[in-house]
N, C-alpha and C positions, 0 to 999 in steps of 0.2 A: 567732374568728379566722376561723375558717372562714366565718362568715356574712360577715365582712367583705371576701372575697376575692371572692365572688361576688356582687356588687351588679348591677345593670342599669344604674348611671349610674358614668362613673369622669371626675367633672366638675370634678378637680380636679387638680391640678399637684402633684409633690413636690419641693418646693425649700426647702432650708435645715431639714429636720428635719420643716416642717409640710406639711401639706395647702392649698392657695391656690387659691384664684380667679385665674382668667389675667386678666393687665394688661391687656396690647394683644393678646392670641390670641382664644378663643373656646369655644367649646363648640358640637361638630354632632354629628350621629348617625356613628357609625361603621355601615358597610354588611354586613353580611352575604351573602357572595358565594354562599350557597345559594339566597338568596332575591332577594338584588337590593334589598332593605331594610334599613333601619338597626334594630339591634339593640342599640342604647347609646348613649347620650351619654356623649361623651370630650371632656374638655380638650385644646385646642392653644395650643402657647406662641406667642407672637411673639418681636420685637427686645427689650421691655422685660423680658420674661420669663428670656429667656437672659441678657441683664445680669444679673439677680438669680441666676440659677442658677450661672453664672460666678462673682458674687461669694461667693457662700455655698460653692464650692468653694473658691477661693480662701484664706477665711478658715478654714475646717478644716483644707486642707493646712498653711498658715503656722502653725496651733495646733495643736491634739491630735494630728491623725495622724501627720505626720511625724515627731512627737518619739516618737511610742507604738511599743514595743519590738514586734519581729517578732512575738513568740509573744503578747502583749495582741493584736495585729491578727488574728492566727492563733484564739485563743477567740472574737473574734465572727463569724468568716467561718464557722467551725464552727458555732454558734449556728443563724448563717443559714441554712448547708447543710443542717442538721436541721429547720428548718421549711421550707426547701423539698420535702423529702423529706414531710415531712408532709402537703402541698398540690400534688402533683403532681395529684391528679382535676382540682381546680379551676383550676387553673394547665393542665393541660393541655383542659380543658372552654373556658375562655375562649380560648385560642389556637385552636380550633379552628372559634369560632363565627366569630373575626375572620377568619381568611385561606383557611376552607375545607377545611383539611387533614382526610383520615379521623382519627377519634378512635383507630383502632386505631394508625396511626402515632403521632399526639401524644403517645400515652401511654407508649410506648416510648422517643421522644425525650427527652420533660420528665424523664422516670424515672430517666434517666440524669446530668441536670446539676447534681445533687444533689454527686456524687462527683466533678465538677468541682471545685466550690466546696471539697471536703474536701480535692483534692490539692493545690489553691493554696496553699491553707492551710498544708498541711504546708512548703510552700517560703516561708513568709512571715520567717522568721528564719534563714534559707541564702542571703543575700544577701551572702555573703563575697567579697571581691577576692583578690589574690594578692601574696604579698610577691616583690619582682625583683630577683635579685641583682647587687649592684655591689659596688665596692670597699668596704675597711675605713672609709672616711672619711664615708660614709652610709650610710643606711637609708630602701629607697623599697618605698611598697605600692600598692595600689590598694585604693579603697572604692567602693562601690555605691550611687548616690543615683537617688530616684525622680525623676521627668523632671517632675513637676508637677501642672497641673490637665490631665486631658483628656477629649476631647468625643468620645464614640464616638457614631457614626450606624448604628442598621442598619437590617437589611433587612423588607421585608414577607414574606418566604417562612418564617422561621424567627426570629423576634422572641425567643426565650428564648433559644434556644441563640447566637445570635451575642451575646447579652448576658453570657449564660457565657462566652463564649470570649475577651470581651473585660473584662469585671469583674473575673473570678478573677486573670487574671495584675495589672492595674491596681492591684486592692486588697491583694494579696502584695508588690507592689513599695514601696507607699506612697503610690499616687498616688491624688487626689480624682478624681470624675468626674460631668462630665454628659451623660445619656445623652439623645439627640435619636431616639426611636422611629418608623418609617416613617410618616409619615399614613396609609397604608392601614391598619395593621393596629397600632392605638393601647394595647388595652384590655389585653393582657397585659405589657406594659410598667408600666403603672400598676399593675397589681397586684399584681408584684415590689415595688414600693415598700410595699407592707404589711410583707412579709417584712424588708425592710431597718429598717422603722422596729422592726420586732418585736425582732429582733435586737442592739439597743442602738447600731449606729455612730453614731460624735458627727455631731450635726446637720451638713449639707453634704458629707459627704463623699460619697454619692451622693444625685444630684437626677436629677429624670427627667421628662424636658420634650417631647413628642410636639410635632410641627411639620410645616409645610411645609417641604420639601425649600429651594427659592430662597428661604424668608423664615429662619425660624429655622436650618435647616441654614447658610444661606449665612453668617448673622451667626456662627453657632456657628466654623464655621472661620476667619473673617475676625478675631475678638475678637482683642486683644493678650492679653487674661487669659488664653489657654488655650496651650500648649503642645505638644500634639500631638494629633492626629489620629487615631482608628481607625474605617476606614469600611470595611463590606461593601457591594456595591451594583454596579453597571455600571461599565464605561471609561470612557466619555464624562465621567460625573457625576465620575471621579476626577481626570481632567484640568481638569476647573472648580475643583475642591477643592487643587488642588495653586498652581494660578492665583493661588486670592482669598487659600490662607495662607501665602505665597512673602513677602509684606511681613512680615509677623511672624519667618519662619524657623523654622516649627512642623516639627516631628516627623512623619511618616507611616507608616502600615500602611494597605496596602491589600489585602482581598481581591475579585477583581475578576471572577471567573466563569470558563467554560469550555466546551471543547467536545470533552469526551472520549472517545478511543478504547476499544472495548471490543474486544478483538483476540479471535476464537474459533481455533485452530489445530486443522486435522483431528485432530491427536490428543490431544486436550482429551477429559475426560469430557462430553460436550455437554451431555447432560442438566442437571447441575450449572450450566456455564456458562450454557444456557436459562434456568434458575431464576434465578439472578444479572442475565443482560442482561435479560428483560423486567423482573424486581423494578426495576430500578436506573431504568430509562427510565422507568417509568408511576408510581414512587414520586414522595410528595410533589406530585401533579397533573401532574408531570412538572416541576417550580417548582425543581430544585435547582443549583446550581453544578457539582455534582459527578456529574451525570447522565450517565450511557455511553451520549449521545446518538446518537452515532456505531457503529455494530456492525459492525465490521471482521469478515469472515468467510471461513476460505481456502475457494478455490473446491469441493474437492469435497465438502464438507457445506452450499455454501451455500443450494441449494434445499431442503433439508429444515429449516434454520434458520429460511428466510424463511415455509415452511409453519408453523412451530411457533409463529413470531412471531404469524400469523392465526389459528391455533386458540387462543393463549393469551390473544389480547385477547379473545375472546368469553368467556370464564370472568370477565373483571376486573367487578368489579358497581361501578358505578358509581351513585355515591347522596347521601343528605344525611350531612353529615359526621359527625353523634353519632350514626348505626346504627351500632353494633358490627359488623356484617355488609358496611358500607362498604367497598373497597378504595381508590376512589379519589375523591376531593370535587372542587367546582370551583375553576376558575383563581382567583386568590385579588382580583381586580380585574376591572371592566370591560375598564379600555385593555390589561392582559394577556390579557385573551379574545379581543378586537380582534387584538392580535399576533402571535396562537398561529394563529387561523384563516386570516390573510392570509398566514402562514407555509406552511400547507396548500398554499391557491391556488399561492404561488410554486412550490410542488413540483411540483404538478400541471403550471403551467406551462412547467416548464424540462425536463417530459418523463420524469420520475420515476416508477415503476409504484406506484399508491396500493394495500397490500395489504387494508391494516384502517384501520377508522375515518375520519378525515377529516372529522367533521359536528359541530355543536353538536349538544348531547343535549337536547331539546325537548318527551319525554314528560310524562305526566302525573305532577304533583309536583316537576318540576325544571324546567319550562320559564321561570320566573321569573329561575333560577340563572345559573351562569356555565360552565356545563358543559362537556365536548369529552370524545367520544371517545378511546379508546386506539388512537393512530393509528402506522403504519408504511409507508415507503415502500422498497421492492427498488429494484433497477436505478439506483442513485444514482452516480453521477460523484462522485468527492471534490470537484472543484471547484464545483459548484452550492451556492447560496447556502444550501439545507437541511443542508448539510454543511459549511459554510463559517462561518455565525454561530448565534449564541446564541438560540434560539427561547425558550427558557424554560417550553415546554409540552410535554405528554404525545406527541412526536412521536420514532420513529425512523428513522434512516436506516440502512440496510442493504446493507453495500458488501461486494462481490467483490475478493479481493484473492488473487495466485500467490506463497507465498513471504514469508522473513523481512525481503528486504530491499524489497519492496514493500511491507509491511504497515508497518513505522518510517516510510516516507517518507510514506505516507500520514498516520499518525498524529500525527506530526509538521510535517504539512502545513497546520497551522492557526495564528494567530498567537496562543491561548490554550497555555498549558500547567500549567493546575491537577491534574488527574488523570489516570489509564489504567489498564486492569486487560487483563491478558491470562490467555489459559486454554493450558495446555499438559500435557500428559502428559511432556513431556523436561525434566529439571530445567537441562541445559545450556542448551536454548532458552530458557527463561525467564531466565537469568541474563545472556545474549548480548541479548535485546530488550530486558529489561528497563533494562538500561546503555544503549542507545541513545535510550531515550522521550524527549522534552524534557516534563516533568512533576514538580513538586513531589513527589507521591507517586504511587506504581505498585502496584496490588496484583495477585497473581500466584494465579490459583486461587483469589479469594477477591473480593467488591467492597465498597466503602462502608465497610468497618470502619476508624472513626476513633474514639480514646478520647483522653482529656484527656492523657495522657503523650506521641502520637503526633504530630511537630511536622506542621501542615498549611498549605500554600501553595503560589502558583504561580510559575512561570517565565513569560517574556515579557509579557504583556498579562494575564495573569491575576492579577499584584497582585507588591506589597514586603512582603519580612519574613514571619515564620511565627506560625499561632494554636496554640494547642496545645504540649506539649511545655516542657522548660524553655528552649528557645531563643525561646519566647515573649515571656517577662521580658525580654530584651533592650530590645525597643522600650521598654519601660516603663522602662528603668534608665540614667542617666549613668554613667561611670566617671571619676572623678577621682582623681589619681596624687597622693602624698605624699612627698617627699624629706626626709629631717633628718638635720640633720650629726650625726655621731657624737663631732666631736671641738670644735666650735663653733668653730672658724677659719677664716676667710676671708683668703687672702692681700691686701695693700693694692697693687693694680694699678697705682698710680703711685709706688711706693718709690723 
């Protein structure tokens, strides 16, 4: 099994439990962002391939999967989780080759995914409804039903994590899935199919079809055989998905990014806050929806924090992703590199003070890749574009504030509301400020603490619904109400 997970080619799609060549897609090179060159041959699906995958998912849903008892689904999911845990190193390596994430980060991230699948397996036989009190003439109760065929569209920054967050609840609920992996980073999702196959899922329960968003993704969204779309990505694409899926009245869940405030009060343990703030803004090459990219600092400690960002940036080791010593790899693809560099130019033009970084890394051995220096701007006005728009690169905006009211106003002053962090030694302040922040997840004296059991999702433009936690099951289930007469009598209305 190990050798099967790490081939140099991923030239088949996983549809209906079989590895098949694309019908109208094709095979092309997946680019290693550390070199700018293709590292693997990967299958991409087209419209006909999506049709086949949806048909296979529908057959599996109407056939064995929906009728299977929850505990039986759980057994298969646990076998899959155990296989996943046994192949963390291979999966992490494939993902780092494909998206440029430092292997030390990929190992930690991918190493937790098996627990997500185990946790959802534990819920597969607990989809109970409730009894509704009525009068003595009827008995009323609800049952939970799987939505049906789910199209999951995963992003290029964390393909395997996003798959776990969607496959886990979908499979536990009894849904079947067509997974459309991002065209920029398809390899690890196809490797996942090897584990699906080995775990013994019925054919068609999970189908994996990487492909271009405007072709394969758009067809999946509009397909009348798909009942729900679960999407992680940016907001403009989500709007297109809503329009294209509206004709068939699909269900949607969205995780759409953020511009998280990371608030540091003067009474905080500043060294710990700096560990979290610098770590969160430059982790994953800056390509995270939960990135604490707006660092709000109370004015008495502002200059100290700015200087520490400069010093700590110098300690970040930018290098090849598979080098265990590397802290930060490249941007995941050329378009993201260009976007990040353009926002650095915007920050300079807006009058922000470039504290550190701000350039492409082109030293020996890295010149062919998409590397950017860890970057921070000071003297940032909250209304500047670098403080309002999601860059998705390793760029911090350091913003001073005076007091709780101004901190909250700045924190809530964007269209996003995914995550937020705050650091303070005052427990009363922690509760007051956390309660006022418009975000789906708020961390106090910690940051980026995310687990399978904690609901994750956004307010405002950051999304619809929740991933992780018991709450995530809601978007994969329908509620049916049954009312049964206890008397068998129904009065003749025309007597």
